[in-house]
C-alpha positions in Angstrom: -10.9 61.1 11.5 -13.2 61.4 8.5 -15.9 58.8 8.5 -15.7 58.8 4.7 -12.5 56.8 5.2 -13.9 54.7 8.0 -14.2 51.3 6.3 -10.8 51.3 4.6 -9.1 52.1 7.9 -11.5 50.5 10.3 -9.4 47.7 11.6 -6.1 49.4 11.8 -6.4 49.9 15.5 -7.9 47.9 18.3 -10.0 50.9 19.4 -11.1 53.6 17.1 -11.8 56.9 18.7 -14.6 58.5 16.7 -14.6 61.7 18.6 -11.3 63.1 19.8 -12.7 65.5 22.4 -11.3 65.5 25.9 -13.2 63.5 28.5 -15.5 65.5 30.8 -18.2 64.6 33.3 -21.8 64.9 32.2 -23.0 68.4 32.0 -26.2 69.8 33.5 -29.5 69.4 31.7 -29.3 73.1 30.9 -25.8 73.0 29.3 -24.2 71.0 26.4 -23.8 67.3 27.0 -20.4 65.8 27.8 -19.1 62.5 28.9 -18.3 59.3 27.0 -20.1 56.4 25.3 -18.3 53.1 24.9 -19.2 50.9 21.9 -17.6 47.6 20.9 -18.3 44.4 19.0 -18.9 43.4 15.4 -16.5 44.7 12.7 -19.5 44.4 10.3 -21.6 46.8 12.4 -18.7 49.2 13.2 -18.9 51.3 10.0 -22.5 52.2 10.9 -21.6 53.2 14.4 -18.5 55.1 13.3 -20.6 57.1 10.8 -23.2 57.7 13.5 -20.5 58.9 15.9 -19.0 61.3 13.4 -22.5 62.7 12.5 -23.4 63.0 16.2 -20.2 64.9 16.9 -21.7 67.8 15.0 -24.7 67.9 17.4 -22.8 67.2 20.6 -19.1 67.9 20.2 -18.2 67.4 23.9 -19.5 63.8 24.0 -16.7 61.3 23.3 -17.8 58.1 21.5 -15.3 55.3 21.0 -16.0 52.4 18.7 -14.0 49.2 19.4 -13.8 46.1 17.2 -13.6 42.9 19.1 -16.0 40.8 17.0 -19.5 40.1 18.0 -18.6 37.5 20.6 -15.7 39.6 22.0 -18.0 42.6 22.2 -20.6 40.6 24.2 -17.8 39.6 26.6 -17.1 43.3 27.3 -20.8 44.2 27.4 -21.3 41.5 30.0 -18.1 41.8 32.0 -18.4 40.8 35.6 -16.7 44.1 36.5 -19.4 46.8 35.9 -16.7 49.4 35.6 -15.3 47.7 32.5 -18.5 47.1 30.6 -19.4 48.8 27.4 -22.5 50.8 26.9 -23.4 49.4 23.5 -22.5 46.1 21.9 -22.5 45.8 18.1 -23.6 42.4 16.8 -23.9 40.7 13.4 -26.1 38.0 14.9 -28.7 37.9 17.6 -27.6 37.5 21.2 -27.2 33.8 22.1 -29.0 32.0 24.9 -25.7 31.5 26.8 -25.1 35.3 26.6 -28.6 36.0 27.8 -28.0 33.7 30.8 -24.7 35.5 31.4 -26.5 38.9 31.3 -28.8 37.6 34.0 -25.9 36.4 36.2 -24.1 39.7 36.1 -27.3 41.8 36.3 -27.2 43.4 32.9 -30.5 44.3 31.3 -30.3 45.1 27.6 -32.4 46.7 24.9 -32.1 45.1 21.4 -32.3 47.4 18.4 -32.1 46.0 14.8 -30.0 48.6 12.8 -29.5 47.3 9.3 -29.5 44.3 6.9 -26.3 42.9 5.5 -25.3 40.2 3.0 -22.2 38.0 3.2 -20.1 38.3 0.1 -18.3 35.3 -1.4 -15.1 36.4 -3.2 -12.1 35.2 -5.2 -9.1 36.7 -6.8 -10.0 39.0 -9.7 -7.9 36.8 -12.1 -10.3 33.9 -11.5 -12.1 33.4 -14.8 -13.3 29.9 -14.3 -15.7 30.4 -11.3 -18.6 32.9 -11.3 -20.8 31.2 -8.8 -20.8 28.4 -6.2 -23.7 26.3 -4.9 -24.4 26.0 -1.2 -23.5 22.4 -1.3 -20.1 23.2 -2.9 -19.5 25.8 -0.2 -20.4 23.3 2.5 -17.9 20.7 1.1 -15.2 23.4 1.0 -15.7 24.7 4.5 -17.0 21.7 6.6 -14.7 20.0 9.2 -12.7 17.1 7.8 -13.0 18.2 4.2 -10.4 17.0 1.7 -10.8 19.9 -0.6 -7.6 21.9 -1.0 -7.6 22.4 -4.7 -10.1 24.0 -7.1 -10.1 20.9 -9.3 -11.7 19.0 -6.4 -14.7 21.5 -6.2 -16.2 20.9 -9.7 -15.3 19.1 -12.9 -13.6 21.5 -15.3 -12.0 23.7 -12.6 -8.2 24.0 -12.9 -5.5 22.3 -10.9 -4.9 25.3 -8.6 -4.2 25.2 -4.9 -7.1 26.8 -2.9 -6.3 29.2 0.0 -9.3 30.1 2.2 -9.9 33.4 4.1 -12.6 34.1 6.6 -13.5 35.7 9.9 -12.2 34.4 13.2 -14.2 32.3 15.6 -15.2 35.4 17.8 -17.0 36.8 14.8 -20.8 36.8 14.4 -20.2 36.5 10.7 -18.3 33.3 11.3 -21.2 32.0 13.5 -23.8 32.9 10.9 -21.9 31.5 7.9 -21.2 28.2 9.5 -24.8 27.8 10.6 -26.4 28.4 7.3 -23.8 26.9 5.0 -22.2 24.1 7.0 -25.3 23.4 9.0 -24.0 23.9 12.5 -22.8 27.1 14.1 -19.0 27.2 14.6 -18.6 24.0 12.6 -15.7 24.8 10.2 -12.4 23.5 9.0 -9.7 25.2 11.0 -6.9 25.3 8.3 -7.9 28.6 6.8 -6.6 32.2 7.2 -8.7 33.6 9.9 -8.8 37.2 11.1 -11.2 39.6 12.8 -9.7 42.3 10.6 -11.7 42.4 7.4 -9.0 44.5 5.7 -6.5 41.7 6.3 -9.0 39.3 4.6 -9.3 41.7 1.7 -5.5 41.8 1.3 -5.3 38.0 1.5 -8.0 37.3 -1.1 -6.6 40.1 -3.4 -3.1 38.7 -3.1 -3.6 35.0 -3.9 -4.8 33.7 -7.3 -6.2 30.6 -5.7 -8.1 32.4 -2.9 -11.7 32.1 -1.8 -13.1 34.0 1.2 -16.2 35.6 2.7 -17.1 38.6 4.8 -19.8 41.4 4.9 -21.0 42.8 1.6 -20.2 46.4 2.7 -16.4 45.6 2.9 -16.6 44.1 -0.6 -18.2 47.3 -1.9 -15.3 49.3 -0.3 -12.8 47.1 -2.0 -14.5 45.8 -5.2 -11.6 46.9 -7.4 -9.4 44.3 -5.7 -11.9 41.4 -5.6 -14.2 39.3 -7.7 -17.7 38.7 -6.3 -19.3 35.3 -6.8 -23.0 34.5 -7.1 -24.9 32.0 -5.0 -26.4 29.2 -7.1 -29.5 27.5 -5.6 -29.3 24.8 -8.2 -31.5 26.4 -10.8 -28.6 27.8 -12.8 -29.6 31.3 -12.0 -27.0 32.6 -9.5 -27.8 35.5 -7.3 -25.2 38.1 -6.3 -25.6 40.3 -3.3 -26.6 43.9 -3.9 -28.9 46.3 -2.2 -32.0 44.9 -4.0 -31.3 41.2 -3.6 -30.3 41.6 0.1 -33.4 43.7 1.0 -35.8 41.5 -0.9 -34.5 38.3 0.6 -33.5 36.9 -2.9 -29.9 36.5 -1.6 -30.9 33.7 0.7 -29.6 32.4 3.1 -26.6 34.8 3.2 -28.6 37.9 4.1 -29.0 38.7 7.8 -30.0 41.5 10.2 -27.5 43.5 12.2 -28.1 44.7 15.8 -27.0 47.0 18.5 -27.5 46.0 22.2 -27.8 48.8 24.7 -27.1 48.4 28.4 -30.4 49.6 30.0 -28.5 51.1 33.0 -26.2 53.0 30.7 -29.2 54.3 28.7 -30.2 56.3 31.8 -27.1 58.5 31.3 -27.9 61.6 29.3 -25.1 61.3 26.8 -25.8 57.6 26.1 -29.6 58.3 25.8 -28.9 61.2 23.5 -26.5 59.3 21.2 -28.9 56.3 20.9 -31.9 58.4 20.2 -29.8 60.2 17.5 -28.7 56.9 15.9 -32.3 55.4 15.7 -33.8 58.7 14.5 -31.2 58.9 11.7 -30.7 55.2 11.1 -31.8 55.1 7.5 -29.6 58.1 6.6 -26.6 56.6 8.4 -27.1 53.0 7.1 -27.6 54.0 3.4 -24.9 56.7 3.3 -22.7 55.9 0.3 -19.7 55.5 2.6 -21.5 52.9 4.7 -23.6 51.2 2.1 -25.7 48.8 4.1 -29.3 48.0 3.5 -31.8 49.9 5.7 -34.9 48.4 7.2 -38.2 49.9 6.2 -39.2 52.9 8.3 -41.6 50.8 10.4 -38.8 48.8 11.9 -37.0 52.0 13.0 -40.2 53.4 14.5 -40.4 50.2 16.5 -36.8 50.7 17.6 -37.6 54.2 18.8 -40.5 52.8 20.8 -38.4 50.1 22.3 -35.9 52.7 23.5 -38.7 55.0 24.8 -40.4 52.2 26.6 -37.2 50.7 28.0 -38.2 47.4 26.5 -35.5 44.9 27.5 -34.8 41.4 26.2 -34.4 39.8 22.8 -37.1 39.4 20.2 -34.7 37.5 18.0 -33.4 34.8 20.3 -35.5 32.0 18.8 -35.9 33.4 15.3 -34.9 31.3 12.2 -31.5 32.1 10.6 -31.6 34.3 7.6 -34.9 36.0 8.4 -34.8 39.7 7.3 -38.5 40.7 7.6 -38.4 40.9 11.4 -41.0 43.7 11.9 -43.6 41.2 13.1 -41.2 39.9 15.8 -40.9 43.4 17.3 -44.7 44.1 17.2 -45.3 41.3 19.7 
């Protein structure tokens, strides 16, 4: 599989094998590495890890890296499985690990290393034929998505909008993107109307929004970039009449607030002791900026200092989360990892 096609085909299978080499036991320190690395979790983070796996294949062709897509919550369930033999080595997450998941980690004896990997923005999109809406306010988005809302038609959103039935598309409830959007837009995590078209498959959401003239939906900016010929991107209006659309500059600078957020990988500290897992993770962090900013991945990289702190975190075996109590939407997280 070419990683240049990763995002367009990322959700076509429950498990994407990034390296189709036969399984083998770990080799000796003197010979080439072999073995397997199991990755699962966020569909938002998956393109980064698929790209990393494809690039790593050139360095260690006998290591088999698999990248699954269960959503952030689903990925943590596998990462913290009560059966140690079923656990993943790395969990991709589009939000920080939750206190309940940290508690679960303690219960099952999993120590983890938290590594920030990139910054993403959530794109708000409509059908490309929509000429009446170029931006929405946070308050309008809240009224559309909150539980118990009566808004089912565009005319009910704003005076002057047409009489056009609205169909909504968004991530499923196991998604970290869903968690984040509901927290910063609705005001409470997982607080959302339920009568929308939900899917963990971002390509399904693309098809839904692109195929319905009354559509409105959201998912990670990178997926919009991969499909922008099929979708119209809306700006976020903070009430000053100067809407901000997500792009690399507005996401990195924090101007696209509050819909910009950091992305993470969580590493099982015991798995990290295995040569193939250690080698793969060190490769990912050492080449993070190159991977994250590759045109076929198109996320926003942290400044170099953050990746240096990630390297140190791995080298020191620093476990636990620096993000557990951080405010939503924070993108300048270097100070948190210096503590």
